[in-house]
C-alpha positions as a printed NumPy array, in Angstrom:
array([[-28.95 , 102.47 , -66.773],
       [-29.346,  98.846, -67.863],
       [-29.564,  96.156, -65.19 ],
       [-26.425,  94.01 , -65.218],
       [-26.936,  90.252, -65.053],
       [-24.217,  87.623, -64.723],
       [-24.995,  84.114, -65.967],
       [-22.754,  81.306, -64.664],
       [-23.521,  78.102, -66.566],
       [-21.224,  75.428, -68.028],
       [-23.799,  74.165, -70.554],
       [-23.214,  76.4  , -73.588],
       [-26.649,  75.919, -75.138],
       [-28.482,  76.829, -71.917],
       [-26.155,  79.754, -71.252],
       [-26.509,  81.151, -74.769],
       [-30.286,  80.819, -74.771],
       [-30.61 ,  82.649, -71.442],
       [-28.135,  85.316, -72.534],
       [-29.967,  85.965, -75.795],
       [-33.324,  86.23 , -74.028],
       [-32.127,  88.818, -71.521],
       [-30.289,  90.845, -74.146],
       [-33.468,  90.988, -76.202],
       [-35.245,  92.323, -73.11 ],
       [-32.687,  95.117, -72.745],
       [-30.412,  93.734, -70.01 ],
       [-26.634,  94.124, -69.888],
       [-25.592,  90.454, -69.79 ],
       [-22.208,  88.895, -68.931],
       [-21.403,  85.183, -69.141],
       [-19.129,  82.748, -67.311],
       [-18.546,  79.139, -68.305],
       [-17.494,  77.915, -64.848],
       [-17.576,  78.822, -61.178],
       [-14.089,  80.345, -60.917],
       [-14.602,  82.612, -63.919],
       [-18.006,  83.531, -62.542],
       [-16.535,  84.644, -59.22 ],
       [-13.881,  86.745, -60.985],
       [-16.511,  88.426, -63.156],
       [-18.79 ,  89.048, -60.174],
       [-16.004,  90.912, -58.372],
       [-15.115,  92.773, -61.562],
       [-18.513,  93.974, -62.798],
       [-20.604,  93.804, -59.58 ],
       [-23.804,  92.725, -61.354],
       [-27.286,  93.582, -60.132],
       [-28.198,  89.89 , -60.161],
       [-26.508,  86.508, -60.665],
       [-28.028,  83.411, -62.252],
       [-25.889,  80.386, -61.431],
       [-26.072,  76.663, -62.155],
       [-25.714,  74.506, -59.04 ],
       [-24.138,  71.493, -60.749],
       [-20.878,  72.444, -62.455],
       [-17.529,  70.599, -62.55 ],
       [-14.593,  71.739, -60.379],
       [-16.603,  74.426, -58.558],
       [-20.367,  74.09 , -58.187],
       [-22.925,  76.796, -57.472],
       [-22.753,  76.212, -53.72 ],
       [-19.011,  76.987, -53.72 ],
       [-19.576,  80.044, -55.897],
       [-22.076,  81.443, -53.397],
       [-19.745,  80.68 , -50.477],
       [-16.952,  82.684, -52.126],
       [-19.274,  85.596, -52.905],
       [-20.482,  85.633, -49.297],
       [-16.944,  86.343, -48.094],
       [-16.872,  89.82 , -49.648],
       [-19.25 ,  92.613, -48.639],
       [-19.432,  93.87 , -52.224],
       [-20.786,  90.592, -53.548],
       [-22.411,  88.938, -50.516],
       [-25.838,  90.494, -51.054],
       [-26.062,  90.435, -54.837],
       [-29.366,  88.622, -55.598],
       [-28.487,  85.016, -56.475],
       [-30.857,  82.748, -58.415],
       [-29.993,  79.057, -58.752],
       [-30.496,  76.907, -61.82 ],
       [-30.92 ,  73.291, -60.868],
       [-31.914,  69.992, -62.411],
       [-32.201,  68.551, -58.922],
       [-35.57 ,  67.919, -57.334],
       [-34.301,  67.204, -53.825],
       [-35.617,  69.922, -51.518],
       [-32.495,  69.531, -49.365],
       [-30.36 ,  70.905, -52.205],
       [-32.668,  73.874, -52.471],
       [-32.488,  74.33 , -48.705],
       [-28.687,  74.24 , -48.782],
       [-28.62 ,  76.963, -51.434],
       [-31.115,  79.071, -49.488],
       [-29.12 ,  78.679, -46.284],
       [-26.085,  80.051, -48.123],
       [-28.126,  83.097, -49.048],
       [-29.578,  82.244, -52.461],
       [-32.711,  84.268, -53.155],
       [-34.607,  81.853, -55.364],
       [-34.254,  78.911, -57.698],
       [-35.63 ,  77.661, -60.982],
       [-35.597,  74.078, -62.218],
       [-34.291,  72.86 , -65.548],
       [-35.388,  72.7  , -68.255],
       [-35.639,  76.468, -67.88 ],
       [-38.836,  78.119, -69.064],
       [-37.776,  81.479, -70.493],
       [-40.925,  83.345, -69.495],
       [-40.801,  82.096, -65.915],
       [-37.122,  82.994, -65.503],
       [-37.681,  86.464, -66.945],
       [-40.612,  87.044, -64.591],
       [-38.577,  85.844, -61.622],
       [-35.635,  88.12 , -62.418],
       [-37.814,  91.14 , -63.213],
       [-39.752,  90.672, -59.994],
       [-36.566,  90.376, -57.941],
       [-35.013,  93.508, -59.457],
       [-38.237,  95.476, -59.012],
       [-38.388,  94.398, -55.379],
       [-34.877,  95.739, -54.835],
       [-35.888,  99.091, -56.334],
       [-38.988,  99.217, -54.163],
       [-36.958,  98.475, -51.039],
       [-34.434, 101.196, -51.892],
       [-37.157, 103.82 , -51.68 ],
       [-39.037, 102.216, -48.798],
       [-39.022, 104.184, -45.554],
       [-39.035, 101.016, -43.466],
       [-37.255,  98.114, -45.196],
       [-37.493,  94.676, -43.62 ],
       [-34.383,  92.733, -42.661],
       [-33.966,  89.041, -41.929],
       [-30.404,  87.997, -41.124],
       [-29.241,  91.136, -42.985],
       [-31.151,  90.08 , -46.109],
       [-34.084,  92.153, -47.351],
       [-37.281,  90.16 , -47.809],
       [-40.893,  90.813, -48.662],
       [-44.344,  89.26 , -48.294],
       [-43.962,  86.858, -51.233],
       [-40.428,  85.774, -50.34 ],
       [-39.967,  81.997, -50.386],
       [-39.108,  80.414, -47.057],
       [-38.088,  76.835, -46.321],
       [-39.442,  75.423, -43.057],
       [-37.986,  72.248, -41.584],
       [-40.308,  69.999, -39.621],
       [-38.448,  66.907, -38.401],
       [-37.069,  65.296, -41.552],
       [-39.608,  67.123, -43.698],
       [-38.911,  70.363, -45.592],
       [-41.753,  72.655, -46.637],
       [-41.334,  75.438, -49.194],
       [-43.769,  78.319, -48.639],
       [-44.094,  82.083, -48.78 ],
       [-44.727,  84.393, -45.835],
       [-48.345,  84.982, -46.828],
       [-48.957,  81.239, -46.348],
       [-48.549,  81.747, -42.588],
       [-51.893,  82.051, -40.784],
       [-50.817,  82.165, -37.142],
       [-47.716,  81.653, -35.01 ],
       [-48.055,  80.433, -31.44 ],
       [-45.485,  80.288, -28.686],
       [-44.652,  76.776, -27.451],
       [-42.095,  77.131, -24.647],
       [-38.694,  77.513, -26.386],
       [-40.316,  76.819, -29.756],
       [-43.019,  78.345, -31.908],
       [-45.765,  76.572, -33.814],
       [-46.349,  77.92 , -37.325],
       [-49.695,  77.072, -38.909],
       [-49.987,  77.457, -42.691],
       [-53.05 ,  77.948, -44.901],
       [-52.772,  74.295, -45.894],
       [-53.323,  73.317, -42.25 ],
       [-49.725,  72.133, -41.947],
       [-48.295,  72.675, -38.442],
       [-44.556,  73.236, -38.101],
       [-42.62 ,  73.354, -34.831],
       [-39.579,  75.662, -35.016],
       [-37.01 ,  76.632, -32.391],
       [-37.599,  80.379, -32.735],
       [-39.06 ,  82.84 , -30.228],
       [-42.002,  85.145, -30.939],
       [-39.702,  88.105, -30.323],
       [-37.462,  86.854, -33.115],
       [-40.494,  86.435, -35.358],
       [-41.558,  90.025, -34.601],
       [-38.156,  91.232, -35.773],
       [-38.448,  89.088, -38.906],
       [-41.988,  89.552, -40.2  ],
       [-43.311,  92.623, -42.073],
       [-45.256,  94.8  , -39.614],
       [-47.971,  95.662, -42.135],
       [-48.977,  92.024, -42.498],
       [-48.276,  90.39 , -39.131],
       [-49.356,  91.532, -35.708],
       [-48.666,  90.267, -32.218],
       [-52.022,  90.224, -30.455],
       [-51.014,  88.295, -27.364],
       [-47.756,  87.437, -25.628],
       [-48.162,  83.956, -27.133],
       [-49.682,  84.764, -30.533],
       [-48.883,  86.461, -33.868],
       [-51.489,  86.573, -36.648],
       [-51.514,  87.317, -40.371],
       [-53.702,  90.459, -40.496],
       [-54.458,  89.94 , -44.199],
       [-56.484,  86.871, -43.229],
       [-58.762,  88.642, -40.72 ],
       [-62.431,  87.963, -41.496],
       [-64.079,  89.473, -38.438],
       [-63.199,  91.386, -35.274],
       [-65.602,  91.781, -32.354],
       [-65.161,  94.002, -29.32 ],
       [-65.737,  92.361, -25.929],
       [-67.357,  94.017, -22.914],
       [-64.021,  94.267, -21.068],
       [-62.269,  96.226, -23.862],
       [-60.496,  93.274, -25.423],
       [-61.235,  91.803, -28.857],
       [-61.884,  88.465, -30.505],
       [-60.823,  87.82 , -34.084],
       [-61.606,  85.152, -36.657],
       [-59.145,  84.289, -39.425],
       [-59.538,  82.617, -42.796],
       [-58.043,  79.13 , -42.875],
       [-58.251,  78.862, -39.075],
       [-61.256,  77.39 , -37.238],
       [-60.889,  78.838, -33.74 ],
       [-61.643,  82.322, -32.409],
       [-58.552,  84.161, -31.132],
       [-58.683,  86.569, -28.212],
       [-56.632,  89.763, -28.086],
       [-55.19 ,  90.578, -24.695],
       [-55.964,  94.002, -23.203],
       [-52.243,  94.769, -23.248],
       [-52.313,  94.86 , -27.055],
       [-55.716,  96.506, -27.525],
       [-54.393, 100.047, -28.04 ],
       [-51.863,  98.857, -30.599],
       [-54.548,  96.861, -32.369],
       [-56.929,  99.845, -32.557],
       [-54.168, 102.032, -33.961],
       [-52.901,  99.562, -36.565],
       [-56.265,  98.203, -37.67 ],
       [-58.139, 101.528, -37.244],
       [-60.81 , 100.001, -35.017],
       [-63.151, 102.624, -33.641]])
């Protein structure tokens, strides 16, 4: 069965170019020239994925996503934004509404095709996964884009950019590969429920690490461990409480 894609775009030349590209690649493509028509078509055909312009007259892409969120049948259809805007706050607003990704205009055909193909493949993989990951009822994976807010600053990253997460009273400090430190009002327990278990491990009541960045693990005389991570200068000590879990997950003998 062909994947169904709905393109909502008021610019006819952009819409037609995108439509032609996906049809040539074997997709079942439907078009809408405005937000209202796009919503009606989404409810009618229930596409596998929606590509929607954010800046349209009468009803913009934000309003389209809000309407789709109100119905269980359309709320979780993957939603990719087309935007000419460079303001990260617009991207954040779309992501907060549940958009899955975005691509900036002018649209590069190859990049858009790769983005859509990757998203659809991820959905198929998650359907057959024995332990899918949920974040706010939305399935995510290791390369999912995440927007972090640090004061007035917004940082776009992917989960694999996270090196370590430390508890800081009611907040948590997220340290990225770039060295950027972000303070977020989110508990470690909430992070544990959010992050993929195969890539992130709680090794202390105050610490979660990205296991893909482990360079070295040494066993201490008292049965605990010390670990060194790429992109992080300090040694990190495992508490004895988590030692058994660590041995099991990391197959330490």
